[in-house]
N, C-alpha and C positions, 0 to 999 in steps of 0.2 A: 762100585769100582768102575772106572772109566777104561775105555779101550783105545789103544793107539796103534798105528802102523809106523814102524820106524824103518827108514830106508838107509842103509848103511853102504856107502861106496868105499872100496879100498883107495886109500890116498895114493896119489901119484908116487912112484918110486918104490912102493911096497912089493917085495918079491915073493914068490911062491915059498922060498925058504923061510922068509919072515912069518908067512902064514902058517906053515907046517910047524914051526917052532912053538907057536901059541895054541895050537889045536888041543892038546890034552887039557890045559888049564881052562880054555874056552868051554870045552864040552863039560867039565866038571862044574864050572860055575853056572852055566846054562841049566844044568840038571837041578842045581840048588834053587835057582829062580823059578823053574817049573814046578818044583815040589811046593814052593811057597805061593803058587798061583799068580806070580808076577810076569811070567813069560809063557807064551803060547806057541804057536807054530813059528818055525824058522825055515825059511826057504832060501836057497843059494843059487845064484846065476853067476857061476865063474866066467862064462864067456863075457859077461857084462860087468864082472868084478863088483857084483852087488849082492847085498843080503837083505832080505825082507824079515822083519821081526814083529811079531804080534806081542804087544806089552800091555800090562794092566797096572793101573794105580789110581789114587784118588785125584792127583793133580799132575799137570804136566812137569812140574819141578820134580815130583817124585819119580815119574817115568825116566827123567834124565838120569837121576841117580841109579836107577835100575840098570839102565843100559851102560852107564859109565863103570859099573861094577864088572862088566865083562872085559876080559883081557884084550879082546880085538878092538875095543873102543879107542884104544890109543892109535890104531892104524886105519880107522875109519873116518870118513867125512859123514856126518849124520844129519838127517832130516826127520822131523817128527810131525805126525799127522794124527790129530784126534779123529776117531771114527764114530759114526753113528749107524745104528741098524738100518737096513733097508725100510722103506715105507711099508707099513703093514706088518713088519716082523714083530713077534711078541717077545 
């Protein structure tokens, strides 16, 4: 399985009320994806309105589907970065 870092920035005009309304559904879907081994760490930087998601899939197309299944996906601008282990990592 391949590893990706997904950088998700909240779209212009998205309010904290918009975000709060989706939190319960987002947390539930994130848990489902974590249990399936498709989602790893999630880090949030609210001062920068950015979320960093570690995702796993066989292809970049599949990782797009994983992230699009999250309720927040509709209020994010997304960038996908395939990752590789550091040199010398096993």
